[in-house]
C-alpha positions in Angstrom: 54.6 168.7 53.0 51.7 170.9 53.2 52.4 175.1 52.9 49.6 177.0 54.1 49.3 180.4 54.2 47.1 183.9 54.3 47.4 185.7 50.8 45.7 188.9 51.0 42.3 187.6 51.7 42.4 184.1 50.7 43.9 181.1 52.8 46.4 179.2 50.6 47.2 175.4 51.2 49.9 174.3 48.9 50.7 170.4 48.3 54.3 170.1 48.6 55.6 166.7 48.2 56.5 166.5 44.7 58.8 163.4 44.7 55.1 161.6 45.3 53.4 163.8 43.0 52.0 165.2 46.0 49.8 161.8 47.3 48.5 162.4 50.2 49.5 160.6 53.5 48.3 161.2 56.9 50.3 164.1 58.3 49.3 166.4 55.4 45.4 165.5 55.9 45.5 166.5 59.1 47.7 169.6 58.4 44.7 170.4 55.9 41.8 170.2 58.3 43.8 172.4 61.0 44.1 175.1 58.3 40.6 174.7 57.3 39.3 174.9 61.0 41.4 177.9 61.6 40.2 179.8 58.8 36.5 178.8 59.0 35.9 182.0 61.4 38.9 184.2 60.6 37.1 187.3 59.0 40.4 188.0 56.8 40.3 184.6 54.9 37.7 184.9 52.4 38.0 182.2 50.1 40.0 179.1 50.1 42.8 178.4 47.1 44.2 174.7 46.7 46.6 173.8 44.5 50.5 172.4 44.4 53.9 173.6 45.0 56.8 172.8 42.7 56.9 170.0 40.4 54.1 167.9 38.2 51.0 166.7 39.3 48.3 168.4 41.5 48.1 165.1 43.4 48.6 161.6 42.1 45.9 160.2 45.1 46.7 158.4 48.4 49.3 157.0 50.2 48.9 153.8 48.9 52.5 152.0 50.0 51.5 152.6 53.6 48.1 151.5 52.7 49.3 148.1 51.3 51.9 147.7 54.2 49.3 148.0 56.8 46.8 145.9 55.0 49.4 142.9 55.1 49.4 143.5 58.7 46.1 144.7 61.0 45.0 147.4 58.6 45.0 149.8 61.6 47.0 152.4 60.2 44.9 152.3 57.0 41.9 152.8 58.5 42.9 155.4 60.5 44.5 157.3 57.2 41.3 156.9 55.4 39.3 158.2 58.5 40.8 161.5 58.5 41.3 161.8 54.6 37.4 161.3 54.3 37.1 163.7 57.3 38.8 166.3 55.1 37.0 165.9 52.0 33.3 165.9 53.6 34.7 169.1 55.6 35.7 170.2 52.0 32.1 169.5 50.7 30.2 171.5 53.6 32.8 174.9 53.8 31.1 177.6 53.9 33.5 180.0 52.5 34.5 179.6 48.8 37.2 177.0 47.7 39.3 177.0 44.4 41.1 173.7 43.7 43.7 174.0 40.6 44.2 170.7 39.1 47.1 171.7 37.3 48.4 168.1 36.2 47.8 164.8 37.5 44.7 164.8 39.7 44.1 161.1 40.4 42.2 159.4 43.8 43.0 161.5 46.6 43.3 164.8 44.2 39.8 164.1 43.2 38.8 163.9 46.8 39.9 167.3 47.7 39.3 168.8 44.4 35.5 167.8 43.5 34.4 169.1 47.0 35.4 172.4 45.6 33.2 175.2 44.5 35.4 176.1 41.8 37.8 173.4 39.6 40.3 174.6 37.6 42.0 172.7 34.8 44.9 172.9 32.6 46.3 171.7 29.5 48.1 169.6 31.9 45.4 168.2 33.8 44.8 164.2 33.8 42.1 163.2 35.7 41.6 159.4 36.8 40.3 156.6 39.4 42.3 154.3 38.8 41.9 152.5 41.7 40.4 148.8 40.1 44.2 148.3 39.1 45.4 148.2 42.5 42.6 146.1 44.2 40.6 149.0 45.9 37.7 151.3 44.4 37.4 155.2 43.5 37.1 156.1 47.1 37.2 159.4 48.4 33.6 160.8 47.4 34.1 158.8 44.1 30.3 156.7 44.4 28.7 160.3 44.5 30.7 162.1 41.9 30.9 159.4 39.8 27.2 158.6 39.6 26.1 161.9 39.1 28.1 162.2 35.4 26.2 161.4 32.1 25.0 158.7 31.3 27.0 155.5 32.1 30.3 157.8 31.9 31.0 157.4 35.6 30.7 153.2 35.7 32.8 153.4 32.7 35.7 155.3 34.7 35.5 153.6 37.5 36.3 150.3 36.0 38.9 151.4 33.6 40.3 153.6 35.2 40.5 155.8 32.0 42.4 159.2 32.1 40.7 162.4 31.1 42.4 165.8 29.8 41.2 169.4 30.8 38.7 169.8 27.8 37.2 166.2 29.1 36.8 167.6 32.3 35.0 170.6 31.8 32.8 169.0 29.4 31.9 166.4 32.1 31.7 169.2 34.8 34.0 167.7 36.8 36.0 171.2 35.7 34.1 174.5 36.2 36.9 176.2 34.3 39.8 175.4 31.8 42.6 177.7 32.2 45.9 177.9 30.2 48.7 177.2 32.8 51.1 180.0 32.2 47.9 182.5 33.7 47.5 180.5 37.1 49.7 183.0 38.7 48.5 185.7 37.9 44.8 184.8 38.1 45.3 183.5 42.0 47.1 186.9 42.9 43.9 188.1 41.6 41.4 186.1 43.4 43.8 187.0 46.6 43.0 190.8 45.9 39.5 190.3 45.2 38.0 186.7 46.2 34.4 187.7 45.6 35.0 188.2 42.0 36.8 184.6 42.1 34.2 183.2 39.2 34.4 186.5 37.2 38.2 186.2 36.9 38.0 182.4 36.3 35.7 183.0 33.3 37.7 186.2 32.5 40.7 184.1 31.9 39.3 181.1 30.5 40.1 179.0 27.4 38.1 178.0 24.2 37.6 174.1 25.5 38.2 172.2 22.2 37.2 168.8 21.8 36.4 166.6 24.8 36.9 162.8 22.9 35.5 161.2 25.6 32.1 163.0 24.4 32.5 161.6 21.0 32.7 157.7 22.9 29.3 158.6 24.8 27.3 156.3 22.8 29.4 154.0 22.9 30.1 153.8 26.7 26.5 154.1 27.7 25.5 151.2 25.5 28.6 148.7 26.7 28.7 149.8 30.1 24.5 150.1 30.7 24.2 147.2 32.9 25.1 147.2 37.1 26.0 143.8 36.6 29.8 143.5 36.0 29.4 140.2 33.9 27.2 141.7 31.9 29.3 144.5 30.9 32.2 141.8 29.8 29.4 140.0 28.1 28.5 143.1 26.0 32.0 144.1 25.2 32.9 140.7 23.9 30.3 141.1 21.8 31.1 144.1 20.3 33.6 143.9 17.4 34.8 147.5 17.6 38.2 147.9 18.8 37.5 150.4 21.2 35.4 147.5 22.9 38.2 144.9 22.9 40.5 147.6 24.4 38.2 148.1 27.1 37.6 144.3 27.7 41.4 144.0 27.7 41.6 147.2 30.1 39.0 144.9 32.6 40.6 141.6 32.3 43.8 143.2 33.9 41.3 144.6 36.9 40.6 143.2 40.0 37.2 141.7 40.1 36.2 142.4 43.2 36.9 145.5 43.0 35.0 146.2 39.7 32.2 144.7 41.7 32.5 146.9 44.4 32.6 149.7 42.2 29.7 149.2 40.6 27.6 148.7 43.6 29.3 151.8 45.2 28.0 153.8 42.0 24.6 152.5 42.4 24.1 153.1 45.6 25.9 156.5 45.4 23.4 157.8 42.8 20.4 157.7 45.4 22.7 158.4 48.4 20.7 161.3 50.7 24.0 163.0 51.6 27.5 163.1 51.4 28.2 162.0 54.7 26.0 159.2 54.3 28.5 158.4 51.1 31.4 159.0 53.5 30.0 156.5 55.8 29.4 154.0 53.5 32.7 154.3 51.7 34.4 153.8 55.3 32.6 150.8 55.8 33.7 149.3 52.5 37.0 150.9 52.6 37.9 148.9 55.7 36.6 145.6 54.5 38.6 145.8 51.3 42.3 146.6 53.3 41.5 143.2 55.1 41.2 141.4 51.5 44.4 140.1 49.8 44.3 142.1 46.6 45.6 145.7 47.5 48.6 143.8 48.7 48.9 141.7 45.5 47.9 144.9 43.5 49.9 147.5 44.9 53.1 144.7 44.2 52.4 144.3 40.6 51.3 147.8 39.6 53.9 149.9 42.1 56.7 147.6 43.5 57.4 144.8 41.2 55.7 146.8 38.1 55.1 143.1 36.3 51.6 144.2 35.7 50.4 140.4 36.4 48.6 140.9 39.7 47.1 137.6 40.6 43.6 138.4 42.0 41.8 136.9 44.8 39.0 136.2 43.7 40.3 135.3 40.4 37.1 135.7 38.3 34.2 138.0 38.2 32.2 134.9 39.1 33.8 133.8 42.4 32.9 137.0 43.5 29.4 136.3 45.2 26.8 138.6 45.8 27.0 137.7 49.3 30.5 138.5 49.5 29.5 141.9 48.2 26.7 142.2 50.6 29.3 141.7 53.3 31.3 144.3 52.4 28.8 147.2 52.2 27.1 145.9 55.3 27.3 149.2 58.1 29.7 148.9 60.4 28.9 148.8 64.3 28.0 152.4 65.9 31.2 152.5 67.7 33.5 151.4 64.5 31.8 153.7 61.8 32.8 156.6 60.5 32.1 160.1 62.0 32.7 163.6 60.2 34.3 165.3 63.2 
């Protein structure tokens, strides 16, 4: 499910689980961590390239069915998966050698977690970026609290709550991608980087395509105004009071999302904006995810969206008003030293 190799001067990590759109599982995260560790002090490896093998999509996320099945029992397998996935996210974030992610296709959830820490993040005309976790009772983890809170204005809050999808031009405009390339140039670019890793930035820039229009930029004023609050009920009220079709469409989307997930997401981004280090971010996200997988919304969300596909989840709590501040505070409370996440 992970193909690793040394190609000239680069270490290559290729996601190879095409039937699941290369969604990450525990075994894949372990294999990626092992490769990064092996190459860390290898002088033959001067840079790391992360991409996908055959099939659509760079990486559609994590092993959602396993997470829901684990959540329905004791949550132990889910916690173990998140612990290793977050170690992988952190290892990439702190890796000394240049890292290059080719986000050619669907890049969601776990795919965001392994691409955003990279020094160079390449989007194409096939790229579709999203953090759609509130639709299944989760929240934008894998560092989402760090990355989304650092986007311009209130775009991060908008993306976290709605799960809106961005194309390659939008990813570039927001800094989620460093370069936009045509998909048919990628193999030649990878070969050029393998031959000259030190020239990676120049090679990517030489092959970059004109960005074109980024529709999200045109929505910036509305997003900043309507998603201005860190209080979920206030955002809903602002959208309700706005007569535009766009606002009503966002309201309809948010009415389908888990109220608990939405409140958790807003708190995550509020805290993430001032988090001292990425390690602190991952420690908090792990504490939050361990509480969330013990709650019913993930099982119900996966049932509604992935298993039965009726898209009619019955959330618990059912309304934003029923999600108390006390409930959120308990979810965000630090774990005990014995249980808290560690980077190694």
